[in-house]
C-alpha positions as CSV (number, residue, x, y, z in Angstrom):
1,M,0.0,0.0,0.0
2,K,1.4,3.4,-1.0
3,T,0.8,6.2,1.5
4,K,2.1,9.7,2.3
5,I,2.2,9.0,6.0
6,K,5.7,9.2,7.5
7,I,6.4,8.0,11.0
8,S,8.9,10.0,13.0
9,K,8.8,8.0,16.3
10,I,7.0,5.3,18.3
11,K,6.7,5.3,22.1
12,Y,5.8,1.9,23.7
13,F,4.4,1.4,27.2
14,E,3.2,-1.5,29.3
15,T,-0.3,-2.0,30.5
16,R,-1.9,-4.7,32.7
17,R,-3.1,-6.5,29.5
18,G,-0.3,-5.9,27.1
19,V,1.8,-3.3,25.3
20,G,0.4,0.0,24.0
21,Y,1.9,2.6,21.7
22,I,1.7,6.1,20.5
23,V,3.0,6.7,17.0
24,T,3.9,10.3,15.9
25,T,3.5,10.9,12.1
26,N,3.6,13.8,9.7
27,V,-0.3,13.9,9.8
28,G,-1.2,13.2,13.4
29,H,-0.9,10.4,16.0
30,I,-1.8,6.7,15.9
31,Y,-2.7,5.0,19.2
32,N,-3.2,1.6,20.7
33,D,-4.0,1.6,24.4
34,G,-2.6,-1.9,24.9
35,N,-5.8,-3.2,26.5
36,G,-6.9,-5.4,23.6
37,G,-8.8,-2.7,21.6
38,E,-8.2,-1.5,18.1
39,T,-5.6,0.8,16.7
40,Y,-7.0,4.3,16.0
41,V,-6.0,7.9,15.1
42,D,-6.5,11.1,17.1
43,G,-9.3,13.6,16.4
44,N,-6.9,16.0,14.5
45,W,-5.8,13.3,12.0
46,K,-5.1,14.9,8.6
47,G,-4.1,11.7,6.9
48,E,-5.8,9.2,4.7
49,N,-8.9,7.4,6.0
50,L,-7.3,4.0,6.9
51,N,-8.6,1.0,8.9
52,E,-6.7,-0.4,11.9
53,F,-5.0,-3.1,9.8
54,Q,-3.7,-0.6,7.3
55,L,-2.3,1.6,10.1
56,E,-0.6,-1.4,11.7
57,D,0.9,-2.3,8.3
58,I,2.5,1.1,8.0
59,I,3.9,0.7,11.6
60,N,5.2,-2.8,10.7
61,K,7.0,-1.4,7.6
62,Y,8.6,1.4,9.6
63,E,9.9,-1.2,12.1
64,G,11.1,-3.6,9.4
65,V,8.6,-6.3,10.4
66,S,7.2,-8.6,7.8
67,I,4.1,-10.5,8.6
């Protein structure tokens, strides 16, 4: 998938149920609270309208993870 979204950093944190993260991009933030919910964007998101799987794919590519 081709996108204009560029990740600048990812901050991970532990929760009681897993690992959450906040991703800083050129168009807003991507979040996962680490409690088993979905991955979502903030209310000021200026990027493309992507579903949680597409967002996670962008993160995986940034980290060099292939699934």
